[in-house]
DOTIDO-712253 format. One line per 2 residues: number of its first residue (from 1); for each residue x, z, y of N, C-alpha, C. Coordinates in pm, whole numbers, plus 32768, in hexadecimal, padded with zeros to 4 digits. Layout:
<sites>
NUM = X/Z/Y/X/Z/Y/X/Z/Y; ... .
</sites>
This chain:
<sites>
1 = 632D/2516/F88F/62B7/2569/F891/62A5/256D/F7E0; 626F/25E3/F806/624E/25E1/F769/61F9/25DE/F701 .
3 = 61ED/25DA/F6A3/6144/258F/F67A/6119/2612/F67B; 6085/25AD/F6AF/5FF7/263D/F6D4/5FA9/2630/F65E .
5 = 5FC8/26E2/F67D/5F68/2731/F5FA/5EEA/26D9/F5B4; 5EB7/26D7/F556/5E2A/26B9/F51F/5DC8/272D/F512 .
7 = 5D5F/270D/F52F/5CD6/277E/F4F8/5C6D/2770/F50E; 5C42/279D/F4B7/5B98/2743/F4D5/5B36/274A/F552 .
9 = 5B82/279A/F594/5B41/279E/F611/5B5D/26F8/F692; 5BC1/26AB/F65C/5C0C/2648/F69C/5BB3/25CA/F64E .
11 = 5B8F/25D2/F5DD/5B55/2570/F5AF/5AC8/2555/F584; 5A99/2532/F59E/5A06/252D/F553/59D9/252D/F4BF .
13 = 597B/253D/F4CB/5957/258E/F459/5971/2519/F3DA; 58F1/249F/F416/58FF/2471/F3AC/599E/240F/F35B .
15 = 5A1D/2412/F3DD/5ABB/2411/F3A9/5B02/2468/F379; 5ADE/24ED/F378/5AC7/2550/F352/5ADB/258B/F2D2 .
17 = 5A31/253B/F2AD/5A15/2540/F209/5A5B/2503/F1B3; 5AA1/246F/F1F3/5AB4/23C5/F1C7/5B5B/23FE/F191 .
19 = 5BA2/247F/F1DF/5C35/245E/F1C7/5C6D/24B3/F13E; 5CCF/243E/F114/5CEE/2491/F07E/5D25/253E/F077 .
21 = 5CE6/256C/F02E/5CC9/260D/F024/5D82/2655/F036; 5DFB/25E9/EFFA/5E4B/2619/F038/5E63/262A/F0BB .
23 = 5E3D/25DF/F10F/5E27/25BD/F1BD/5DFB/2626/F215; 5D79/2687/F194/5D26/26BB/F1D5/5D67/2730/F1C9 .
25 = 5DC3/2748/F16D/5E1C/27D2/F165/5E88/27B5/F1D8; 5EC4/2747/F1B9/5F06/277B/F23E/5ED8/2781/F2D1 .
27 = 5E51/2766/F321/5E24/276D/F370/5DCB/27DA/F37D; 5DA7/2829/F2F7/5D93/28B5/F31A/5E03/2930/F337 .
29 = 5E8E/2909/F2DE/5ED3/297D/F2F5/5EE9/295A/F368; 5F27/28D1/F36C/5F65/28EB/F437/5F24/28E5/F49E .
31 = 5E99/28D3/F474/5E46/28E7/F4EE/5E50/2954/F4EF; 5E3E/29DB/F4C9/5DFF/2A49/F4BB/5D70/2A7A/F48B .
33 = 5D43/29E7/F46A/5CA9/2A35/F425/5C95/2A62/F3D6; 5D1A/2ABB/F390/5CF4/2B1A/F2E5/5D33/2B80/F316 .
35 = 5D07/2BDF/F340/5D1A/2C23/F3CC/5D2E/2CA1/F369; 5CFE/2CB7/F2F0/5CD5/2D54/F2B9/5D3E/2D12/F233 .
37 = 5D78/2D58/F1F4/5DC5/2D59/F1AC/5E58/2D2C/F1C1; 5EC0/2D0F/F144/5F52/2CF7/F15A/5F3A/2C3D/F13D .
39 = 5F97/2C28/F17A/5F91/2B7E/F161/6046/2BB1/F148; 6086/2B44/F0D4/6102/2B0F/F0A7/6146/2A98/F0F4 .
41 = 61B0/2AF2/F12B/6203/2A68/F174/6274/2A5E/F146; 62B1/29BC/F146/6356/29BB/F119/6381/29BB/F1AA .
43 = 63EF/2A0A/F1BD/6439/29EF/F23F/6509/29BA/F23A; 6507/2910/F26D/6565/28DE/F274/65C5/291B/F2F4 .
45 = 662C/2961/F2BC/6678/297B/F30E/66EA/28F0/F348; 6720/28E0/F3B3/677D/2887/F39D/67FA/28B1/F3FC .
47 = 685E/287C/F39B/68C5/2890/F3A1/690E/291D/F36D; 68B5/294F/F2D1/6916/29B7/F2B5/6992/298B/F278 .
49 = 69E7/29FB/F258/6A4A/29FA/F20C/6A8D/2950/F202; 6AA7/2931/F29E/6AE4/2895/F283/6AFA/28A2/F339 .
51 = 6B97/2876/F369/6B8A/286D/F3DC/6BD3/28FF/F419; 6BCA/2963/F3EF/6C02/29E3/F3EC/6B80/2A4B/F3EA .
53 = 6B35/29E7/F3CF/6AC3/2AA1/F3B9/6A9D/2AC7/F34B; 6AF7/2B26/F345/6AF5/2B61/F2AC/6A63/2BCD/F290 .
55 = 6A34/2B97/F297/69BF/2C10/F23C/697D/2C31/F1A9; 698D/2CCF/F180/6975/2CF5/F119/68C9/2CF2/F0EF .
57 = 68AB/2CC5/F0AA/6820/2CAC/F0A5/67DE/2D4B/F083; 67D3/2D91/F04D/67C1/2E1F/F035/67CB/2E4C/F0C3 .
59 = 6824/2E52/F10A/67E8/2E88/F17D/67C2/2E67/F1F7; 6799/2DCD/F1E4/6728/2D6F/F1F9/66A7/2DAF/F20E .
61 = 66A2/2DAB/F1A1/6626/2DA9/F134/65DE/2E95/F17D; 664E/2EA6/F165/664C/2F3A/F197/6604/2F2A/F236 .
63 = 6653/2ECC/F29A/6637/2EDB/F33D/65A3/2E9F/F334; 65A2/2E2D/F2B6/64EC/2E1F/F2F9/649A/2E7E/F2B2 .
65 = 64B1/2EBC/F272/645A/2F33/F23B/643E/2F88/F2B4; 64C4/2FC0/F2D3/64C4/303A/F31F/6427/2FF7/F3EB .
67 = 6472/2F83/F39D/6431/2F10/F449/6347/2F05/F421; 6352/2F3E/F3C5/62C4/2F59/F395/6288/2ED2/F324 .
69 = 62D8/2E98/F2EF/62A9/2E2E/F2B2/62A1/2E56/F20D; 622D/2E1D/F1BE/625F/2E56/F134/6269/2E2E/F0A0 .
71 = 62A0/2E4B/F060/62CB/2E00/EFBC/632D/2D9E/F041; 6388/2DC6/F026/640F/2D8F/F072/6452/2D50/F004 .
73 = 647B/2CD0/EFF6/64B2/2CCE/EF6E/6523/2C49/EF88; 65C1/2C36/EF79/65EC/2BDC/EFB2/6616/2B7E/EF2B .
75 = 6638/2B13/EF65/6648/2AA6/EED7/66F6/2A38/EECD; 674B/2A8B/EEA0/67C6/2A5B/EEB2/67EE/2A74/EF29 .
77 = 6897/2A34/EF59/68B9/2A59/EFD2/68C0/29E4/F046; 6855/29AC/F023/6846/293A/F0C4/67A1/295D/F101 .
79 = 67CD/29E3/F102/6759/29FE/F168/66C0/29F4/F16C; 66C0/29EE/F106/65E4/29E2/F0AF/65C3/2A5F/F095 .
81 = 6539/2A6F/F0D9/64FE/2B07/F0D3/649B/2B19/F0B8; 6475/2B55/F088/63CF/2B4C/F05C/63AE/2BD4/F0AA .
83 = 62F0/2BF0/F0C6/62FB/2C31/F0F1/6277/2C4C/F11A; 621B/2C9E/F112/6178/2CA1/F151/618E/2CE0/F1D4 .
85 = 60CB/2CB0/F219/60B1/2D0F/F2B2/6030/2CCE/F2D5; 5FFB/2D39/F306/5F75/2CDF/F33D/5F74/2CBA/F39E .
87 = 6026/2C68/F403/5FEC/2C36/F47D/600B/2B9F/F467; 6022/2B62/F497/600D/2ADB/F470/60B0/2A7C/F48C .
89 = 60C9/2A4A/F448/610A/29EE/F435/619D/29EA/F512; 613A/29B6/F56A/618E/29FA/F5EA/61E0/2A6A/F600 .
91 = 613B/2ABD/F5DA/61E5/2B68/F608/622D/2B5A/F58A; 6225/2B4C/F4C4/626D/2B92/F4AF/6324/2B4F/F499 .
93 = 62E8/2ADC/F4D5/637A/2A90/F51F/63C3/2AF7/F590; 6372/2AEE/F613/6380/2B2C/F673/63B8/2BEC/F662 .
95 = 6351/2C02/F5D0/63A1/2C8F/F598/6426/2C98/F55A; 63FE/2BED/F4F6/64BE/2C26/F4CF/6515/2C05/F506 .
97 = 6518/2B79/F568/6583/2B5C/F5C8/65A9/2BCD/F5F2; 6549/2C3B/F65E/656A/2C8A/F692/65BF/2CFA/F632 .
99 = 6577/2D10/F5A1/65A1/2D82/F570/6644/2D62/F545; 6677/2CF8/F4FE/670F/2CB0/F4EB/6750/2CC6/F577 .
101 = 6721/2C8C/F5D3/677F/2CC0/F64C/679B/2D44/F68A; 6755/2D87/F696/676E/2E11/F6AB/67C2/2E61/F621 .
103 = 67C4/2E3E/F584/67FB/2E94/F54A/6873/2E55/F52D; 688C/2DCF/F552/68D2/2DBD/F4E4/6935/2D69/F573 .
105 = 6932/2D21/F5E1/695C/2D28/F66F/6988/2C6A/F65C; 68FF/2C1E/F624/695D/2B9F/F630/68DA/2B56/F64C .
107 = 68ED/2ADA/F6A6/687A/2A87/F6DD/684A/2A49/F668; 6790/2A94/F633/677C/2A89/F5B3/6716/2A31/F5E7 .
109 = 66E9/29CE/F585/6676/2967/F588/6652/295E/F4BC; 658C/295F/F4E7/6567/2977/F451/64EA/28F2/F473 .
111 = 6510/28AF/F41E/648C/2849/F415/6420/28C7/F39E; 6384/28D6/F3CB/6318/2907/F354/62D0/28CC/F33D .
113 = 62A0/28DE/F2CC/6239/2889/F283/61C8/28E4/F1FB; 615A/28A7/F1FC/60FE/290A/F1BB/6132/28DB/F10D .
115 = 613B/290D/F099/6199/28DF/F049/6103/285B/F001; 60C1/2868/F035/6032/2819/F020/6081/2779/F02C .
117 = 60A6/2765/F0B2/6122/2717/F0FB/6167/2696/F0D0; 61BB/273A/F09C/6258/2723/F028/6201/26DF/EFFE .
119 = 61BC/2706/EF9D/617D/26BD/EEFD/6174/2609/EF2C; 6112/2608/EFA2/60E6/258A/EFD3/6127/2521/F007 .
121 = 61D2/253B/F02E/6247/252D/F06A/6279/24A6/EFDF; 629C/254D/EF82/62E9/251E/EF0D/6299/24C0/EEAF .
123 = 6220/24F8/EEB7/61F1/2472/EE5E/61AD/23DF/EE97; 61E4/2400/EF0A/61EB/2356/EF41/6252/230E/EF7C .
125 = 62C6/235F/EF25/6335/230F/EF54/6304/227A/EEF6; 633B/221D/EF3C/6330/2184/EF46/63B7/213C/EEC1 .
127 = 6400/2199/EEB1/6464/211E/EE7F/644E/2165/EDDE; 64DF/2145/EDA4/64DD/2182/ED03/6513/21FC/ED1E .
129 = 64BD/2265/ECE2/6509/2301/ED0E/6556/22FC/ECE2; 6596/22FF/EC4A/662D/2310/EC06/6664/226E/EBE3 .
131 = 668C/225D/EC33/66EF/2198/EC4B/67AD/21B4/EC19; 67A6/21A7/EBAB/683E/21AF/EB66/68B1/218C/EBF4 .
133 = 68D2/21C2/EC1A/6951/21AC/EC93/6924/21CF/ECD1; 68D9/2224/ED11/6868/223B/EDB3/6868/229F/EDAE .
135 = 6859/22B9/EE3E/682C/232F/EE96/67BB/231B/EEA8; 671B/2378/EE85/6697/2390/EEE7/669C/23D7/EF29 .
137 = 66A7/23BC/EFC3/667A/244B/F021/65D7/2404/F053; 65AD/249C/F0B4/650D/2487/F11D/658C/24C7/F171 .
139 = 6569/2463/F1DE/656F/24D5/F267/6515/24E9/F2AD; 64F2/258F/F2B1/6483/25DD/F30F/64BE/25A2/F3CF .
141 = 6451/255A/F408/644F/2558/F496/63F0/25A0/F4F0; 643D/25D6/F537/6393/2622/F588/6376/260A/F5EA .
143 = 63BD/25B5/F630/63B5/2579/F688/6393/24B9/F6DA; 630E/24A2/F6D8/630E/2426/F68C/633A/239D/F6DB .
145 = 638E/23A8/F75E/63D6/2359/F788/6479/233D/F753; 649C/23CF/F746/64E4/23AC/F6A2/64C7/2382/F629 .
147 = 6465/2352/F609/645D/2330/F576/644E/22AA/F584; 640C/22A5/F603/63FB/21ED/F61F/64B7/21AC/F631 .
149 = 64D0/220E/F66C/658A/21CD/F65A/65C6/21CF/F601; 6579/2239/F552/65D7/2218/F500/65C2/2194/F4B9 .
151 = 6511/21BD/F48E/64CF/212E/F478/651F/20C0/F47A; 6553/20AA/F504/656E/202D/F53F/65ED/1FE8/F4F9 .
153 = 6656/205B/F49F/66B0/203F/F488/66A7/1FCE/F3CE; 6619/200F/F3E0/6621/1F7A/F379/65EA/1EF6/F355 .
155 = 663D/1ED5/F3BA/6662/1E43/F423/66EA/1E08/F40B; 6721/1E9D/F438/67CD/1E7E/F40D/6800/1EA5/F39A .
157 = 67C6/1EF9/F342/67B1/1F10/F2BB/6833/1EA9/F27E; 68DD/1EFA/F211/68F5/1EA3/F1D6/6892/1E72/F113 .
159 = 68B1/1E13/F11C/6871/1DF0/F090/6859/1E1A/F065; 68D6/1EA4/EFFD/688F/1F07/EFA8/6854/1F97/EFA9 .
161 = 6814/1F97/F06D/67DF/2006/F08A/674C/1FF5/F09E; 6713/2052/F079/6678/202E/F05B/663D/2096/F102 .
163 = 65E9/2055/F122/65BB/20B5/F1E3/6526/20AC/F1B7; 64EE/2123/F1BD/6431/210A/F1C2/6400/2157/F1FD .
165 = 63B4/2179/F28B/6394/21D1/F2B7/630C/2218/F244; 62F5/2280/F281/628A/22B2/F1FC/6209/22C3/F257 .
167 = 61A5/22B2/F237/6106/22A2/F262/60E5/231B/F2E3; 60A4/22FC/F34F/606B/2339/F3A4/6015/238D/F34D .
169 = 5FE2/2420/F373/601B/2467/F3C2/607D/24CE/F3A5; 611B/2497/F343/6164/24CF/F2E6/61D0/24F4/F356 .
171 = 61F7/248D/F3D8/6283/247C/F3E8/6302/2499/F3A0; 6317/2462/F32C/639F/2438/F2D4/63B3/239D/F306 .
173 = 6441/23AB/F2BA/649A/2354/F288/64B9/233C/F201; 64B4/22E8/F198/64DE/22B9/F114/6556/2266/F144 .
175 = 6581/22B3/F0ED/6607/2225/F108/666E/224B/F06F; 66C2/21CC/F053/6722/21D9/EFA1/6759/219F/EFB1 .
177 = 681A/21B6/EFB0/6871/2180/EFE3/68CD/2197/EF49; 6919/213A/EF07/698A/2167/EEBD/69D0/21D3/EEBD .
179 = 69FE/221A/EE32/6A45/22A4/EE4D/6ABA/228E/EE67; 6AFF/22F7/EEDB/6B58/22D2/EF4A/6B50/2286/EF97 .
181 = 6AFD/2275/EFE5/6B0B/2255/F059/6A75/226D/F0A6; 6A67/22FE/F075/6A02/232E/F0EA/6A25/2356/F175 .
183 = 6A96/236C/F1AB/6AE2/2361/F20F/6ADC/2309/F256; 6B13/227E/F20B/6B3A/2213/F23B/6AD1/219B/F25A .
185 = 6A2D/21D0/F20A/69DB/2197/F22F/69AB/2154/F2A6; 693D/2139/F2A7/6906/20EB/F34B/68F7/2178/F393 .
187 = 68A4/21BA/F337/6823/2237/F37B/6899/22AA/F374; 68F0/22C3/F2EC/695E/231C/F2E5/69EA/2306/F385 .
189 = 69FD/22B4/F3DE/6A11/22D5/F41C/69D6/22FB/F498; 6976/22B5/F49A/690C/22C3/F518/68C8/2352/F513 .
191 = 68FE/23AC/F4B3/688F/2425/F4BD/6910/247F/F4D9; 694E/244E/F502/69EB/24E6/F508/69C7/250A/F5D4 .
193 = 6972/24A6/F5D7/697B/2494/F694/691A/2529/F698; 694B/255C/F712/6905/25D7/F728/68A4/25F4/F78C .
195 = 6862/256E/F793/67B1/2565/F7B3/6763/256D/F75B; 67A3/2572/F6D2/674E/2565/F677/6720/2605/F648 .
197 = 6789/2668/F647/67B8/26B5/F63F/6717/2727/F61B; 6703/272F/F6CA/665E/2792/F6AB/6613/2781/F663 .
199 = 65EE/26D4/F62F/6568/2694/F5DF/6569/2633/F566; 65F9/265B/F521/6608/2631/F4A0/6650/266A/F44D .
201 = 6642/2674/F3B9/6650/26DA/F35F/6651/260B/F2C9; 66F7/2659/F295/66E8/25FB/F21F/66FF/2631/F17A .
203 = 66B2/2621/F156/669D/2646/F0C0/66A4/260C/F03F; 66CE/25EC/EFDE/66B4/2586/EF59/663F/25A6/EF25 .
205 = 6619/257B/EE9F/65B1/256C/EE62/65C4/25E6/EE08; 6632/25E6/EDE1/662F/264D/ED7D/6637/26E8/EDCB .
207 = 6668/26F8/EE3C/665D/276F/EE91/65E6/27A1/EEBB; 6585/273E/EEC1/64F0/2746/EEEB/64AC/279B/EE1E .
209 = 64A3/2703/EDDB/6475/2736/ED87/64D3/27AD/ED29; 64F0/2817/ED57/651A/2884/ED41/64CF/28F7/EDB1 .
211 = 64BD/2889/EDFA/644D/291E/EE69/63FA/291F/EE3B; 63CF/28A6/EE24/630E/28A2/EDF5/62EC/28E8/ED58 .
213 = 637F/2913/ED13/6354/2914/ECA1/631A/29BB/EC85 .
</sites>
């Protein structure tokens, strides 16, 4: 099950007015409430330039521009893309994945968030962001059941691992591990399973800060 999109029509008027402004922005962009003009999205591509999937970011930007997205810009080589579209997040994801599969011939997966949502996610990071000797991560999760599974890892995490589920409806998992132990950590070992491939991707906080600049 994927996380449901929140729209003004799915909430009472009292609840809608009471929502934090950042969540209203999430709901508006994701639910298609904003029909005119462009919304700015961050596309996080899964598994790019690792495991044999080697893409040149300039070519990725060209492919997405050719697909009809506007103001496409890539950040770093790890599959981070900023783009603008009149479509909602679900349609942007579908179009992005189809474009990359057709152009580059690999099993492409992408998680899409409007930029205001990414900013909210980073702001809500529950641990010290720059802790000496540690790496700070955010795992984006598109499937509620998968997020439940990953969140449960907090119960078996090692003493040096911090794991916390993000507030709904953000759909993220925050974690922090000592440098050099990412792949051997509780989450690092779990995330390599194929069943998580289509619905998760992870970025460190420094990468997300560059996306938001």
